[in-house]
N, CA, C and O atoms as a printed pandas DataFrame, in Angstrom:
     atom_number atom_name residue_name chain_id  residue_number  x_coord  y_coord  z_coord
0              1         N          MET        A               1   18.451 -310.611   57.841
1              2        CA          MET        A               1   17.310 -310.775   57.478
2              3         C          MET        A               1   16.067 -310.373   58.401
3              4         O          MET        A               1   14.941 -310.002   58.069
4              5         N          TRP        A               2   16.612 -310.561   59.625
5              6        CA          TRP        A               2   15.147 -310.463   60.364
6              7         C          TRP        A               2   14.545 -309.272   60.434
7              8         O          TRP        A               2   13.506 -309.180   61.087
8              9         N          LEU        A               3   15.104 -308.113   59.756
9             10        CA          LEU        A               3   14.549 -306.806   59.790
10            11         C          LEU        A               3   13.546 -306.877   58.840
11            12         O          LEU        A               3   12.566 -306.136   58.917
12            13         N          LEU        A               4   13.739 -308.016   57.593
13            14        CA          LEU        A               4   12.874 -308.129   56.566
14            15         C          LEU        A               4   11.506 -309.262   56.824
15            16         O          LEU        A               4   10.442 -309.331   56.208
16            17         N          ASN        A               5   11.842 -309.802   57.585
17            18        CA          ASN        A               5   10.537 -310.673   58.079
18            19         C          ASN        A               5    9.643 -310.470   58.924
19            20         O          ASN        A               5    8.712 -311.265   59.053
20            21         N          ASP        A               6    9.782 -309.122   59.821
21            22        CA          ASP        A               6    8.532 -308.723   60.224
22            23         C          ASP        A               6    7.377 -308.165   59.602
23            24         O          ASP        A               6    6.279 -308.123   60.156
24            25         N          VAL        A               7    7.664 -307.645   58.218
25            26        CA          VAL        A               7    6.324 -307.346   57.573
26            27         C          VAL        A               7    6.436 -307.728   56.193
27            28         O          VAL        A               7    6.702 -306.897   55.325
28            29         N          PRO        A               8    6.233 -309.031   55.929
29            30        CA          PRO        A               8    6.269 -309.841   54.645
30            31         C          PRO        A               8    5.549 -309.642   53.471
31            32         O          PRO        A               8    5.681 -310.203   52.383
32            33         N          GLU        A               9    4.701 -308.696   53.855
33            34        CA          GLU        A               9    3.518 -307.823   52.696
34            35         C          GLU        A               9    4.395 -307.105   52.117
35            36         O          GLU        A               9    4.140 -307.144   50.914
36            37         N          ARG        A              10    5.449 -306.357   52.347
37            38        CA          ARG        A              10    5.896 -304.989   51.879
38            39         C          ARG        A              10    7.287 -305.713   51.030
39            40         O          ARG        A              10    7.706 -306.864   51.154
40            41         N          ASP        A              11    7.747 -304.756   50.261
41            42        CA          ASP        A              11    8.811 -305.041   49.275
42            43         C          ASP        A              11    9.811 -304.677   49.939
43            44         O          ASP        A              11    9.885 -303.471   50.176
44            45         N          PRO        A              12   10.990 -305.656   50.497
45            46        CA          PRO        A              12   12.189 -305.527   51.045
46            47         C          PRO        A              12   13.094 -304.027   50.651
47            48         O          PRO        A              12   14.034 -303.660   51.356
48            49         N          GLY        A              13   12.705 -303.378   49.609
49            50        CA          GLY        A              13   13.423 -302.107   49.164
50            51         C          GLY        A              13   12.978 -301.172   50.431
51            52         O          GLY        A              13   13.795 -300.477   51.036
52            53         N          PHE        A              14   11.623 -301.235   50.754
53            54        CA          PHE        A              14   11.147 -300.018   51.832
54            55         C          PHE        A              14   12.224 -300.189   52.897
55            56         O          PHE        A              14   12.927 -299.300   53.377
56            57         N          ALA        A              15   12.231 -301.901   53.271
57            58        CA          ALA        A              15   13.122 -301.403   54.696
58            59         C          ALA        A              15   14.993 -300.529   54.283
59            60         O          ALA        A              15   15.520 -299.648   54.962
60            61         N          TYR        A              16   15.487 -301.088   53.183
61            62        CA          TYR        A              16   16.288 -300.842   52.727
62            63         C          TYR        A              16   16.508 -299.163   52.953
63            64         O          TYR        A              16   17.374 -298.638   53.654
64            65         N          ARG        A              17   15.325 -298.399   52.040
65            66        CA          ARG        A              17   15.441 -297.043   52.292
66            67         C          ARG        A              17   15.299 -296.374   53.467
67            68         O          ARG        A              17   15.823 -295.280   53.676
68            69         N          ALA        A              18   14.357 -297.193   54.553
69            70        CA          ALA        A              18   13.886 -296.953   56.104
70            71         C          ALA        A              18   15.659 -296.351   56.513
71            72         O          ALA        A              18   16.061 -295.248   56.884
72            73         N          LEU        A              19   16.394 -297.672   56.230
73            74        CA          LEU        A              19   17.789 -297.701   57.107
74            75         C          LEU        A              19   18.779 -296.388   56.352
75            76         O          LEU        A              19   19.696 -295.720   56.829
76            77         N          LEU        A              20   18.208 -296.374   55.132
77            78        CA          LEU        A              20   18.939 -295.075   54.757
78            79         C          LEU        A              20   18.861 -293.894   55.278
79            80         O          LEU        A              20   19.711 -293.006   55.217
80            81         N          VAL        A              21   17.589 -293.866   55.922
81            82        CA          VAL        A              21   17.162 -292.189   56.525
82            83         C          VAL        A              21   17.848 -292.844   58.206
83            84         O          VAL        A              21   18.703 -292.200   58.815
84            85         N          ILE        A              22   17.422 -293.858   58.609
85            86        CA          ILE        A              22   17.719 -294.023   60.031
86            87         C          ILE        A              22   19.432 -293.818   60.556
87            88         O          ILE        A              22   19.761 -293.475   61.692
88            89         N          PHE        A              23   20.103 -294.035   59.747
89            90        CA          PHE        A              23   21.875 -294.216   60.322
90            91         C          PHE        A              23   22.134 -292.903   60.003
91            92         O          PHE        A              23   22.489 -292.200   60.949
92            93         N          PRO        A              24   22.027 -292.232   58.597
93            94        CA          PRO        A              24   22.512 -290.620   58.914
94            95         C          PRO        A              24   21.984 -290.010   59.842
95            96         O          PRO        A              24   22.635 -289.253   60.563
96            97         N          VAL        A              25   20.422 -290.277   60.027
97            98        CA          VAL        A              25   19.590 -289.234   61.206
98            99         C          VAL        A              25   20.376 -289.594   62.694
99           100         O          VAL        A              25   20.687 -288.767   63.552
100          101         N          ALA        A              26   20.571 -290.871   62.732
101          102        CA          ALA        A              26   21.395 -291.253   64.375
102          103         C          ALA        A              26   22.534 -290.734   64.430
103          104         O          ALA        A              26   22.809 -290.092   65.444
104          105         N          ALA        A              27   23.456 -290.851   63.435
105          106        CA          ALA        A              27   24.945 -290.429   63.485
106          107         C          ALA        A              27   24.997 -288.675   63.362
107          108         O          ALA        A              27   26.061 -288.152   63.694
108          109         N          ILE        A              28   24.322 -288.136   63.082
109          110        CA          ILE        A              28   24.161 -286.644   63.236
110          111         C          ILE        A              28   23.607 -286.316   64.700
111          112         O          ILE        A              28   24.011 -285.403   65.422
112          113         N          THR        A              29   22.788 -287.072   64.941
113          114        CA          THR        A              29   22.185 -286.982   66.203
114          115         C          THR        A              29   23.193 -286.967   67.581
115          116         O          THR        A              29   23.224 -286.226   68.564
116          117         N          ILE        A              30   23.957 -288.087   67.191
117          118        CA          ILE        A              30   24.829 -288.580   68.225
118          119         C          ILE        A              30   26.026 -287.746   68.203
119          120         O          ILE        A              30   26.525 -287.446   69.288
120          121         N          GLY        A              31   26.606 -287.291   67.021
121          122        CA          GLY        A              31   27.696 -286.622   66.986
122          123         C          GLY        A              31   27.260 -285.233   67.387
123          124         O          GLY        A              31   28.168 -284.649   67.978
124          125         N          PHE        A              32   25.934 -284.376   67.227
125          126        CA          PHE        A              32   25.839 -283.241   67.950
126          127         C          PHE        A              32   25.997 -283.727   69.452
127          128         O          PHE        A              32   26.971 -283.259   70.042
128          129         N          PHE        A              33   25.295 -284.476   70.056
129          130        CA          PHE        A              33   25.345 -284.806   71.619
130          131         C          PHE        A              33   26.716 -284.945   71.818
131          132         O          PHE        A              33   27.004 -284.505   72.931
132          133         N          VAL        A              34   27.720 -285.385   71.191
133          134        CA          VAL        A              34   29.237 -285.637   71.650
134          135         C          VAL        A              34   29.785 -284.075   71.371
135          136         O          VAL        A              34   30.390 -283.471   72.257
136          137         N          TRP        A              35   29.625 -283.715   70.584
137          138        CA          TRP        A              35   30.140 -281.880   70.412
138          139         C          TRP        A              35   29.198 -281.023   71.643
139          140         O          TRP        A              35   29.661 -280.044   72.229
140          141         N          CYS        A              36   28.287 -281.387   71.818
141          142        CA          CYS        A              36   27.604 -280.754   72.890
142          143         C          CYS        A              36   28.279 -280.793   74.142
143          144         O          CYS        A              36   28.506 -279.809   74.847
144          145         N          LEU        A              37   28.690 -282.342   74.468
145          146        CA          LEU        A              37   29.550 -282.676   75.342
146          147         C          LEU        A              37   30.904 -282.151   75.682
147          148         O          LEU        A              37   31.412 -282.099   76.803
148          149         N          VAL        A              38   31.413 -281.770   74.539
149          150        CA          VAL        A              38   32.689 -281.157   74.549
150          151         C          VAL        A              38   32.751 -279.620   74.880
151          152         O          VAL        A              38   33.537 -279.088   75.664
152          153         N          PHE        A              39   31.707 -278.968   74.082
153          154        CA          PHE        A              39   32.236 -277.694   74.071
154          155         C          PHE        A              39   31.274 -276.814   75.164
155          156         O          PHE        A              39   31.527 -275.644   75.453
156          157         N          LEU        A              40   29.998 -277.665   75.785
157          158        CA          LEU        A              40   29.509 -276.895   76.553
158          159         C          LEU        A              40   29.496 -277.070   77.743
159          160         O          LEU        A              40   30.502 -277.667   78.128
160          161         N          SER        A              41   28.587 -276.735   78.746
161          162        CA          SER        A              41   28.786 -277.336   80.441
162          163         C          SER        A              41   28.052 -278.797   80.252
163          164         O          SER        A              41   27.425 -279.003   79.213
164          165         N          ILE        A              42   28.124 -279.620   81.085
165          166        CA          ILE        A              42   27.696 -280.802   81.358
166          167         C          ILE        A              42   26.261 -280.764   81.692
167          168         O          ILE        A              42   25.641 -281.816   81.534
168          169         N          TRP        A              43   25.754 -279.932   82.041
169          170        CA          TRP        A              43   24.074 -279.659   82.545
170          171         C          TRP        A              43   23.418 -279.200   81.096
171          172         O          TRP        A              43   22.262 -279.481   80.781
172          173         N          ILE        A              44   24.215 -278.546   80.369
173          174        CA          ILE        A              44   23.400 -277.709   79.279
174          175         C          ILE        A              44   23.701 -278.440   78.257
175          176         O          ILE        A              44   23.157 -278.190   77.181
176          177         N          ALA        A              45   24.620 -279.492   78.368
177          178        CA          ALA        A              45   25.104 -280.555   76.906
178          179         C          ALA        A              45   24.444 -281.426   77.243
179          180         O          ALA        A              45   24.037 -282.168   76.349
180          181         N          LEU        A              46   24.102 -281.680   78.469
181          182        CA          LEU        A              46   23.009 -283.216   78.501
182          183         C          LEU        A              46   21.294 -282.696   78.286
183          184         O          LEU        A              46   20.399 -283.273   77.669
184          185         N          THR        A              47   21.260 -281.540   78.964
185          186        CA          THR        A              47   19.802 -281.034   78.010
186          187         C          THR        A              47   19.628 -281.240   77.076
187          188         O          THR        A              47   18.941 -282.203   76.735
188          189         N          VAL        A              48   20.339 -280.179   76.021
189          190        CA          VAL        A              48   20.397 -279.837   74.934
190          191         C          VAL        A              48   20.554 -281.159   74.139
191          192         O          VAL        A              48   19.729 -281.250   73.230
192          193         N          GLY        A              49   21.305 -282.081   74.240
193          194        CA          GLY        A              49   21.798 -283.433   74.026
194          195         C          GLY        A              49   20.466 -284.470   73.940
195          196         O          GLY        A              49   20.275 -285.098   72.899
196          197         N          ILE        A              50   19.739 -284.585   74.861
197          198        CA          ILE        A              50   18.397 -285.361   75.008
198          199         C          ILE        A              50   17.441 -284.452   74.051
199          200         O          ILE        A              50   16.955 -284.870   73.000
200          201         N          ALA        A              51   17.284 -283.386   74.482
201          202        CA          ALA        A              51   16.307 -282.597   73.425
202          203         C          ALA        A              51   16.392 -283.005   71.880
203          204         O          ALA        A              51   15.447 -283.281   71.141
204          205         N          VAL        A              52   17.888 -282.973   71.547
205          206        CA          VAL        A              52   18.146 -283.532   70.307
206          207         C          VAL        A              52   18.015 -284.628   69.823
207          208         O          VAL        A              52   17.880 -284.904   68.631
208          209         N          MET        A              53   18.051 -285.462   70.895
209          210        CA          MET        A              53   18.122 -286.731   70.376
210          211         C          MET        A              53   16.696 -287.475   70.215
211          212         O          MET        A              53   16.408 -288.347   69.396
212          213         N          ALA        A              54   15.670 -286.750   71.473
213          214        CA          ALA        A              54   14.426 -286.927   71.118
214          215         C          ALA        A              54   13.810 -286.329   69.504
215          216         O          ALA        A              54   13.016 -286.972   68.817
216          217         N          LEU        A              55   14.319 -285.129   69.169
217          218        CA          LEU        A              55   14.163 -284.521   68.296
218          219         C          LEU        A              55   14.470 -285.515   66.623
219          220         O          LEU        A              55   13.714 -285.642   65.659
220          221         N          GLY        A              56   15.567 -285.948   66.804
221          222        CA          GLY        A              56   16.024 -287.270   66.078
222          223         C          GLY        A              56   15.084 -288.383   65.866
223          224         O          GLY        A              56   14.758 -289.041   64.878
224          225         N          PHE        A              57   14.804 -288.383   66.924
225          226        CA          PHE        A              57   13.789 -289.689   67.326
226          227         C          PHE        A              57   12.486 -289.694   66.401
227          228         O          PHE        A              57   12.076 -290.570   65.640
228          229         N          ILE        A              58   11.887 -288.243   66.759
229          230        CA          ILE        A              58   10.499 -288.002   65.990
230          231         C          ILE        A              58   10.976 -288.036   64.620
231          232         O          ILE        A              58   10.316 -288.681   63.806
232          233         N          GLY        A              59   12.323 -287.265   64.148
233          234        CA          GLY        A              59   12.010 -287.011   63.012
234          235         C          GLY        A              59   12.113 -288.495   62.045
235          236         O          GLY        A              59   11.477 -288.747   61.022
236          237         N          VAL        A              60   12.999 -289.242   62.655
237          238        CA          VAL        A              60   13.089 -290.589   62.044
238          239         C          VAL        A              60   11.949 -291.516   61.775
239          240         O          VAL        A              60   11.790 -292.224   60.780
240          241         N          LEU        A              61   10.946 -291.360   63.147
241          242        CA          LEU        A              61    9.425 -291.737   62.878
242          243         C          LEU        A              61    8.897 -291.346   62.049
243          244         O          LEU        A              61    8.317 -292.100   61.267
244          245         N          ALA        A              62    8.899 -289.824   61.885
245          246        CA          ALA        A              62    8.272 -289.404   60.864
246          247         C          ALA        A              62    8.663 -289.460   59.313
247          248         O          ALA        A              62    7.956 -289.341   58.313
248          249         N          ALA        A              63    9.769 -289.638   59.434
249          250        CA          ALA        A              63   10.386 -289.681   57.568
250          251         C          ALA        A              63    9.971 -291.541   57.400
251          252         O          ALA        A              63    9.090 -291.805   56.581
252          253         N          VAL        A              64   10.493 -292.493   58.025
253          254        CA          VAL        A              64   10.083 -293.589   58.006
254          255         C          VAL        A              64    8.548 -293.893   57.759
255          256         O          VAL        A              64    8.063 -294.683   56.950
256          257         N          ASN        A              65    8.012 -293.198   58.517
257          258        CA          ASN        A              65    6.321 -293.410   58.100
258          259         C          ASN        A              65    6.074 -292.804   56.558
259          260         O          ASN        A              65    5.586 -293.523   55.686
260          261         N          ARG        A              66    6.373 -291.714   56.359
261          262        CA          ARG        A              66    6.348 -291.298   55.094
262          263         C          ARG        A              66    7.215 -292.403   54.020
263          264         O          ARG        A              66    6.782 -292.519   52.874
264          265         N          ILE        A              67    8.115 -292.984   54.329
265          266        CA          ILE        A              67    8.587 -294.210   53.272
266          267         C          ILE        A              67    8.057 -295.335   53.049
267          268         O          ILE        A              67    8.222 -295.934   51.986
268          269         N          MET        A              68    7.358 -295.769   54.008
269          270        CA          MET        A              68    6.867 -297.081   54.244
270          271         C          MET        A              68    5.230 -296.889   53.600
271          272         O          MET        A              68    4.476 -295.938   53.806
272          273         N          LEU        A              69    5.032 -297.824   52.964
273          274        CA          LEU        A              69    3.278 -297.698   52.390
274          275         C          LEU        A              69    2.605 -298.485   53.557
275          276         O          LEU        A              69    3.171 -299.159   54.419
276          277         N          GLY        A              70    1.364 -298.266   53.405
277          278        CA          GLY        A              70    0.293 -299.160   53.794
278          279         C          GLY        A              70    0.580 -300.508   53.725
279          280         O          GLY        A              70    1.553 -300.785   53.023
280          281         N          LYS        A              71   -0.136 -301.647   54.389
281          282        CA          LYS        A              71    0.347 -303.004   54.040
282          283         C          LYS        A              71   -0.865 -303.168   52.827
283          284         O          LYS        A              71   -1.985 -302.682   52.670
284          285         N          THR        A              72   -0.082 -304.042   52.132
285          286        CA          THR        A              72   -0.799 -303.974   50.784
286          287         C          THR        A              72   -1.906 -305.598   51.142
287          288         O          THR        A              72   -1.226 -306.454   51.708
288          289         N          PRO        A              73   -2.778 -305.860   50.993
289          290        CA          PRO        A              73   -3.422 -306.982   51.350
290          291         C          PRO        A              73   -3.160 -307.928   49.901
291          292         O          PRO        A              73   -4.025 -307.787   49.036
292          293         N          ARG        A              74   -2.128 -308.787   49.628
293          294        CA          ARG        A              74   -2.077 -309.442   48.966
294          295         C          ARG        A              74   -2.920 -310.686   48.557
295          296         O          ARG        A              74   -3.209 -311.065   47.422
296          297         N          ASP        A              75   -3.264 -311.265   49.849
297          298        CA          ASP        A              75   -4.046 -312.326   49.694
298          299         C          ASP        A              75   -5.254 -312.080   48.900
299          300         O          ASP        A              75   -5.523 -312.815   47.950
300          301         N          ARG        A              76   -5.966 -311.132   49.216
301          302        CA          ARG        A              76   -6.928 -310.522   48.140
302          303         C          ARG        A              76   -6.739 -310.697   46.863
303          304         O          ARG        A              76   -7.533 -311.387   46.223
304          305         N          ASP        A              77   -5.736 -310.148   46.316
305          306        CA          ASP        A              77   -5.299 -310.021   45.395
306          307         C          ASP        A              77   -5.215 -311.378   44.138
307          308         O          ASP        A              77   -5.342 -311.354   42.914
308          309         N          ARG        A              78   -4.984 -312.326   44.969
309          310        CA          ARG        A              78   -4.797 -313.888   44.470
310          311         C          ARG        A              78   -6.364 -314.122   43.906
311          312         O          ARG        A              78   -6.690 -315.205   43.420
């Protein structure tokens, strides 16, 4: 539950939706990196793998940023 305590203003459903994006992208990225290590030479695999991991990280940031809404000021609503 530590993940949900960081931003108490948001609905916990947003954190669960973010996890549904993070885990598949991480699995695909790491899988592609392992595939590169098996089928390509080590230097090409490391270069391509690092580039794909960076793109996956940027993709996760962009996707989670679209999922998460801005903080809603609930104190003003009361």
